[in-house]
C-alpha positions as CSV (number, residue, x, y, z in Angstrom):
1,M,91.5,83.4,59.4
2,K,95.0,82.0,60.0
3,R,96.0,79.7,62.8
4,L,98.3,81.1,65.4
5,E,101.3,79.1,64.2
6,E,100.8,80.5,60.7
7,L,101.1,84.2,61.7
8,P,104.4,86.0,60.9
9,E,107.0,86.7,63.6
10,H,106.5,89.8,65.7
11,A,108.8,92.8,65.5
12,T,112.1,92.4,67.5
13,P,115.1,94.5,68.3
14,S,118.3,94.0,66.4
15,R,120.8,91.9,68.2
16,D,123.7,93.9,66.7
17,C,122.3,97.4,67.7
18,P,125.2,99.4,69.2
19,K,122.8,101.7,71.1
20,C,120.7,99.2,73.0
21,K,123.0,96.2,72.8
22,G,120.1,94.1,71.5
23,H,117.8,94.7,74.5
24,G,115.5,97.1,72.7
25,L,115.4,99.7,75.4
26,L,117.4,102.9,76.0
27,T,117.9,104.5,79.4
28,Q,116.9,108.2,79.8
29,T,115.8,110.6,82.4
30,L,112.3,111.9,82.8
31,G,112.8,115.0,84.9
32,F,113.7,113.8,88.4
33,H,113.2,110.2,87.6
34,A,114.8,107.5,85.5
35,G,113.1,106.1,82.4
36,V,113.5,103.9,79.4
37,S,112.3,104.3,75.8
38,L,112.1,101.9,72.9
39,C,115.1,101.8,70.6
40,D,114.5,102.5,66.9
41,C,116.2,99.2,66.0
42,I,113.0,97.3,66.6
43,Q,112.0,96.1,63.2
44,P,110.0,95.7,61.1
45,S,107.7,98.6,61.8
46,P,104.8,98.3,62.1
47,C,104.8,94.8,63.6
48,P,103.9,92.3,60.8
49,R,102.1,90.1,63.4
50,C,99.6,92.6,64.6
51,G,100.0,95.4,62.1
52,G,100.8,97.8,64.9
53,S,97.6,97.3,66.9
54,G,99.2,95.3,69.6
55,R,96.4,92.6,69.4
56,I,96.1,89.5,67.2
57,L,93.1,87.4,66.1
58,A,93.8,83.8,65.2
59,L,92.5,80.3,65.4
60,M,93.6,78.2,68.3
61,E,92.4,74.6,68.2
62,G,89.6,75.6,65.9
63,V,88.4,78.5,68.1
64,E,88.7,82.2,67.3
65,R,90.9,83.8,70.0
66,V,92.0,87.4,70.6
67,G,95.3,88.0,72.4
68,R,98.1,90.5,73.0
69,C,100.9,90.5,70.5
70,K,104.4,89.6,71.7
71,C,105.7,92.9,70.3
72,Q,104.0,94.6,73.3
73,I,106.3,92.9,75.9
74,L,109.0,95.6,75.7
75,P,106.5,98.6,75.7
76,D,104.7,97.1,78.7
77,R,107.9,96.6,80.7
78,A,109.2,100.1,79.7
79,R,105.9,101.5,81.1
80,L,106.3,99.6,84.3
81,F,109.9,100.9,84.7
82,N,108.8,104.5,84.1
83,Q,106.0,104.2,86.6
84,A,108.4,103.0,89.2
85,R,109.8,106.6,89.5
86,L,113.4,105.5,90.2
87,P,115.7,108.5,90.9
88,A,117.4,110.0,87.8
89,R,120.8,109.8,89.4
90,Y,120.5,106.0,89.3
91,A,119.2,105.7,85.8
92,D,121.9,103.4,84.7
93,A,122.2,101.5,88.0
94,T,121.9,97.7,87.7
95,L,122.8,94.7,89.8
96,E,125.4,93.9,87.3
97,S,127.0,97.4,87.5
98,Y,127.3,97.3,91.3
99,E,131.0,97.0,92.0
100,A,131.6,94.5,94.8
101,R,135.1,95.4,95.9
102,D,135.2,93.3,99.1
103,D,133.5,90.3,100.7
104,G,130.9,92.4,102.5
105,A,129.7,94.1,99.3
106,R,129.8,90.8,97.4
107,A,127.6,89.2,100.0
108,A,125.1,92.0,99.8
109,K,125.0,91.8,96.0
110,E,124.5,88.1,96.0
111,A,121.7,88.4,98.6
112,A,119.9,91.0,96.4
113,E,120.2,88.8,93.3
114,Q,119.0,85.7,95.2
115,W,116.0,87.6,96.5
116,V,114.9,88.6,93.0
117,R,115.2,85.0,91.8
118,D,113.2,83.7,94.8
119,Y,110.5,86.4,94.5
120,A,110.1,85.9,90.7
121,A,109.8,82.1,91.3
122,G,107.2,82.7,94.0
123,T,109.3,81.0,96.8
124,T,109.3,84.0,99.1
125,K,106.7,86.6,100.1
126,R,109.1,88.6,102.4
127,G,110.8,91.7,101.3
128,L,114.4,92.9,101.9
129,L,115.9,95.6,104.0
130,L,119.5,96.7,103.1
131,H,121.2,98.5,106.0
132,G,124.7,99.9,106.4
133,E,126.8,103.1,106.6
134,V,126.4,105.9,104.1
135,G,128.2,105.4,100.8
136,R,128.0,101.6,100.7
137,G,125.7,101.4,97.6
138,K,122.4,100.5,99.3
139,T,120.4,102.7,97.0
140,H,122.2,101.3,93.9
141,L,121.3,97.8,95.0
142,L,117.7,98.8,95.7
143,V,117.3,100.4,92.2
144,G,119.0,97.4,90.6
145,V,116.4,95.1,92.2
146,A,113.6,97.3,91.1
147,R,115.0,97.5,87.6
148,R,115.2,93.8,87.3
149,L,111.7,93.3,88.7
150,T,110.1,95.6,86.1
151,L,112.2,94.9,83.0
152,E,112.7,91.2,83.4
153,H,109.8,89.9,85.5
154,N,107.0,92.3,84.6
155,R,106.3,93.3,88.2
156,R,104.8,96.6,89.4
157,V,107.2,98.5,91.6
158,R,107.1,102.0,93.2
159,F,110.2,103.7,94.6
160,V,110.0,106.5,97.1
161,E,112.6,108.4,99.2
162,F,111.0,108.9,102.6
163,T,111.7,112.6,103.1
164,L,110.5,113.3,99.6
165,L,107.3,111.5,100.4
166,L,106.8,113.9,103.3
167,S,107.3,116.8,100.9
168,E,104.7,115.4,98.6
169,L,102.3,115.1,101.5
170,M,102.9,118.8,102.4
171,E,102.3,119.8,98.8
172,G,99.1,117.8,98.8
173,F,97.9,119.6,101.9
174,E,98.5,122.9,100.2
175,R,96.4,121.7,97.3
176,G,93.7,120.6,99.6
177,D,94.3,116.8,99.1
178,G,94.0,114.4,102.0
179,R,96.8,112.1,103.1
180,Q,95.3,109.1,101.4
181,T,95.6,110.8,98.0
182,V,99.4,110.4,98.2
183,L,99.5,107.2,100.2
184,A,97.0,105.2,98.3
185,P,99.3,104.4,95.3
186,L,102.0,103.3,97.7
187,R,99.6,101.1,99.6
188,D,98.3,99.2,96.5
189,V,101.4,98.7,94.4
190,E,102.8,95.1,94.3
191,V,106.3,96.0,95.5
192,L,107.1,99.3,97.4
193,A,110.8,100.3,97.7
194,I,111.4,102.9,100.5
195,D,114.8,104.5,100.4
196,E,116.3,105.9,103.7
197,I,113.8,104.5,106.1
198,G,114.4,106.1,109.5
199,K,115.6,109.3,108.0
200,G,114.0,112.6,109.1
201,R,113.4,114.5,112.3
202,C,111.4,111.7,114.1
203,T,108.5,114.1,114.6
204,E,105.0,112.9,115.5
205,F,103.9,113.6,112.0
206,E,106.7,111.7,110.3
207,L,106.3,108.7,112.6
208,A,102.5,108.7,112.0
209,V,103.0,108.7,108.2
210,L,105.5,105.8,108.4
211,D,103.3,103.8,110.8
212,E,100.3,104.2,108.5
213,L,102.2,103.2,105.4
214,I,103.9,100.2,107.0
215,T,100.6,99.1,108.6
216,Q,98.7,99.3,105.3
217,R,101.3,97.2,103.6
218,Y,101.4,94.7,106.5
219,N,97.7,94.2,106.7
220,T,97.5,93.6,102.9
221,A,100.5,91.3,102.9
222,R,102.3,93.5,100.3
223,V,106.1,93.4,99.8
224,I,108.4,96.1,101.0
225,L,112.0,96.7,100.0
226,A,113.9,99.3,101.9
227,T,117.3,100.8,102.8
228,S,118.4,102.4,106.0
229,N,121.5,104.1,107.5
230,Y,120.4,102.7,110.9
231,A,121.3,99.2,111.9
232,P,118.9,96.7,113.4
233,G,119.4,95.8,117.0
234,N,118.4,96.7,120.6
235,A,117.0,100.1,121.3
236,T,119.5,102.6,122.8
237,G,117.0,105.3,123.8
238,E,118.8,107.7,121.4
239,K,116.4,109.3,118.9
240,T,119.0,111.4,117.2
241,P,122.7,110.8,116.3
242,N,125.3,111.7,118.9
243,L,127.1,114.8,117.5
244,A,130.1,113.8,119.6
245,L,130.5,110.9,117.2
246,H,130.9,113.4,114.3
247,G,127.4,112.7,112.9
248,R,127.8,109.0,112.7
249,T,124.5,107.3,112.4
250,Y,125.6,103.7,112.1
251,A,127.6,101.7,114.6
252,P,130.8,100.3,112.9
253,S,130.0,96.7,114.0
254,A,126.3,97.0,114.4
255,S,125.6,94.3,111.7
256,S,127.9,91.9,113.5
257,A,126.2,92.6,116.8
258,A,122.8,92.0,115.2
259,K,123.9,88.7,113.7
260,S,125.3,87.5,117.0
261,G,122.3,88.8,118.9
262,D,124.6,90.4,121.5
263,P,122.2,92.5,123.6
264,S,125.0,94.3,125.5
265,Y,126.6,95.8,122.4
266,Y,124.7,99.0,122.5
267,D,125.4,99.4,126.2
268,R,129.1,99.9,125.8
269,G,129.1,103.6,125.6
270,L,128.5,103.9,121.8
271,R,125.2,105.7,121.9
272,V,124.3,105.4,118.2
273,P,120.6,105.2,117.5
274,T,119.4,102.0,116.0
275,L,116.5,101.5,113.5
276,V,114.0,100.8,116.3
277,D,115.0,104.1,117.9
278,R,114.2,105.9,114.7
279,V,110.9,104.2,113.6
280,G,109.4,103.1,116.9
281,D,108.7,99.6,118.4
282,R,105.5,99.0,116.4
283,V,106.9,99.7,113.0
284,Y,110.2,97.9,113.7
285,S,108.4,94.8,114.9
286,R,106.3,94.6,111.8
287,L,109.4,95.2,109.6
288,L,111.2,92.3,111.1
289,E,108.2,90.1,110.1
290,M,108.0,91.6,106.6
291,V,111.6,91.7,105.4
292,G,114.9,89.9,105.6
293,L,117.9,91.9,106.8
294,V,121.0,92.3,104.7
295,A,124.0,94.2,105.9
296,V,125.8,96.2,103.1
297,E,129.4,96.5,104.3
298,G,132.7,97.6,102.8
299,A,134.3,100.9,101.9
300,D,132.6,104.2,101.4
301,R,132.2,104.3,97.6
302,R,131.8,108.1,97.5
303,Q,135.0,108.5,99.5
304,L,136.9,106.2,97.1
305,L,135.6,108.2,94.2
306,H,136.6,111.4,95.9
307,N,140.1,110.1,96.5
308,Q,140.5,109.1,92.9
309,Q,139.4,112.5,91.7
310,N,141.9,114.1,94.1
311,Q,144.7,112.0,92.7
312,L,143.8,113.0,89.2
313,A,143.6,116.7,90.2
314,Q,147.1,116.5,91.9
315,Q,148.5,114.9,88.7
316,H,147.0,117.7,86.7
317,Q,148.4,120.4,89.1
318,A,151.8,118.8,88.9
319,T,151.7,119.4,85.1
320,F,150.3,122.9,85.1
321,E,151.2,125.7,87.4
322,A,148.2,127.0,89.3
323,P,147.2,130.6,88.4
324,P,147.6,133.3,91.1
325,V,144.6,134.3,93.2
326,P,143.4,137.7,92.1
327,A,143.8,140.5,94.7
328,Y,140.2,141.5,94.4
329,A,138.8,138.0,95.3
330,E,136.1,138.2,98.0
331,P,136.8,136.4,101.2
332,R,134.6,133.4,102.0
333,P,131.8,134.2,104.4
334,A,132.3,132.9,107.9
335,E,130.4,129.7,108.9
336,P,127.4,130.1,111.1
337,R,128.1,129.6,114.8
338,R,127.3,126.1,116.0
339,G,125.3,125.4,119.1
340,D,123.5,128.7,119.5
341,A,121.8,128.4,122.9
342,Q,118.8,130.5,122.1
343,L,118.1,128.6,118.9
344,T,118.4,125.3,120.7
345,A,116.1,126.5,123.5
346,L,113.5,127.7,121.0
347,R,113.5,124.5,119.0
348,V,113.3,122.2,122.0
349,T,110.6,124.2,123.6
350,L,108.4,124.3,120.5
351,T,109.0,120.6,119.8
352,S,107.9,119.7,123.4
353,Q,104.7,121.8,123.0
354,M,103.7,120.0,119.7
355,T,101.7,117.3,121.6
356,P,99.6,114.7,119.8
357,S,96.5,116.7,120.7
358,I,97.9,119.8,119.1
359,L,98.9,117.9,116.0
360,S,95.5,116.3,115.6
361,S,93.4,119.4,116.2
362,R,95.3,122.1,114.2
363,D,95.6,122.8,110.5
364,P,97.9,120.1,109.1
365,K,99.5,122.6,106.7
366,L,100.7,124.8,109.6
367,V,102.0,121.7,111.5
368,V,104.0,120.6,108.5
369,Q,105.3,124.2,107.9
370,L,106.4,124.5,111.5
371,E,108.2,121.1,111.4
372,R,110.1,122.2,108.3
373,L,111.1,125.5,109.9
374,L,112.3,123.7,113.0
375,G,114.3,121.5,110.8
376,E,116.0,124.6,109.4
377,L,116.8,125.7,112.9
378,Q,118.4,122.4,113.7
379,D,120.5,122.6,110.6
380,V,121.8,126.0,111.7
381,E,122.6,124.6,115.1
382,E,124.7,121.9,113.4
383,G,126.7,124.4,111.4
384,V,124.8,124.3,108.1
385,R,124.9,127.7,106.3
386,P,121.4,129.1,106.3
387,E,119.9,130.4,103.0
388,R,118.5,133.5,104.8
389,P,119.2,135.6,107.9
390,V,118.7,133.7,111.2
391,E,116.5,136.5,112.5
392,E,114.1,136.1,109.6
393,L,114.0,132.3,110.2
394,V,113.2,132.8,113.9
395,R,110.5,135.4,113.0
396,D,108.8,132.9,110.7
397,V,109.0,130.1,113.3
398,L,107.3,132.3,115.9
399,H,104.7,133.5,113.4
400,V,103.6,129.9,112.5
401,A,103.9,128.8,116.2
402,G,101.6,131.7,117.1
403,R,99.0,130.6,114.5
404,L,99.1,127.1,116.1
405,G,98.6,128.6,119.5
406,L,101.8,127.3,121.0
407,P,102.7,129.2,124.3
408,A,106.3,129.6,123.4
409,A,105.4,131.9,120.6
410,N,104.5,134.6,123.2
411,R,108.1,134.7,124.6
412,K,110.9,136.8,123.3
413,W,113.5,134.8,121.3
414,G,116.5,135.7,119.3
415,A,119.8,134.3,118.0
416,S,122.6,135.1,120.4
417,R,125.8,136.6,119.0
418,G,129.2,135.5,119.9
């Protein structure tokens, strides 16, 4: 039997490989999720050190030892990355590829990179919460942190978008699974990354799920990474965004107010809900203990990309004359009418009747189904084009509400016409 130092070198990727750039891993998509696979430049194959078994037997200080071959480092880390279930849209997102166009974005990127270094070195046990307006690159940074943790530091990470988690729970109810079947893997993983915390309808069911998840992580001292479109700060009493602010969910200077600790900022007429409004006092208090807050500021990246695409389109149109619109082209259907009073009254009445006792004593499948239907109603109120006739939607709402025994289901409702 050979000594350890006498064994041949393990298989390694080619440093000159044009596909993987010498890293040995290729990015791909696995359905809805991002993934990586081993590059075929890893040579020789099978590994001369372990013969392809992944394990080696050698003498160490005169004693026979069995260990894992170094050729398994890349497969192990690829497996961790694939198990993280990062979104496919961000398959190529890294901290290096995050474009910091201004001081605010640069500060957020540096904070994310510093957190990874501190966590890998064991100098911090707190997580990270990235907050800012939409389009600032929060999810990109979150995925970049998760990518580095799995591929460079061999850490177990799980990524979940909060509203998709609710959908998974509903599908689990339909299969007859309990809530813990879905939540247990999120409770036990080393690092949990929650995207868009605070998003949703703020129903009793959603808040209960979030509270249970955060409490489990809190009690087991597990790390949480998160993003949110809602800023930290004092409660405003507003659960939902003020539509008079054109759907804005984040105060323009909320991060500055949070840094300065100005308690009067949210009392100056700008009724934008904060994170505590969306997740509740209990969850918010525990999050403040569990994570460090990082504001992701700067320009809207999607808007910048949109402007660039428009400029290219205008240049193209200036070169080629646009074809005439055919006379038989069908007119675009009219947008649904906003603010339908009957729809609003129906939704508000049913929501008020879904008390904690109702939620705890009724079939959870029906509760989740009604909450989804009420979400469709709210979308119609806000001008989102429905995928089916409003009368059919109202009929389904009343049917499920009747099965739950809600009094409002016995009244006559309909979408008013104007």
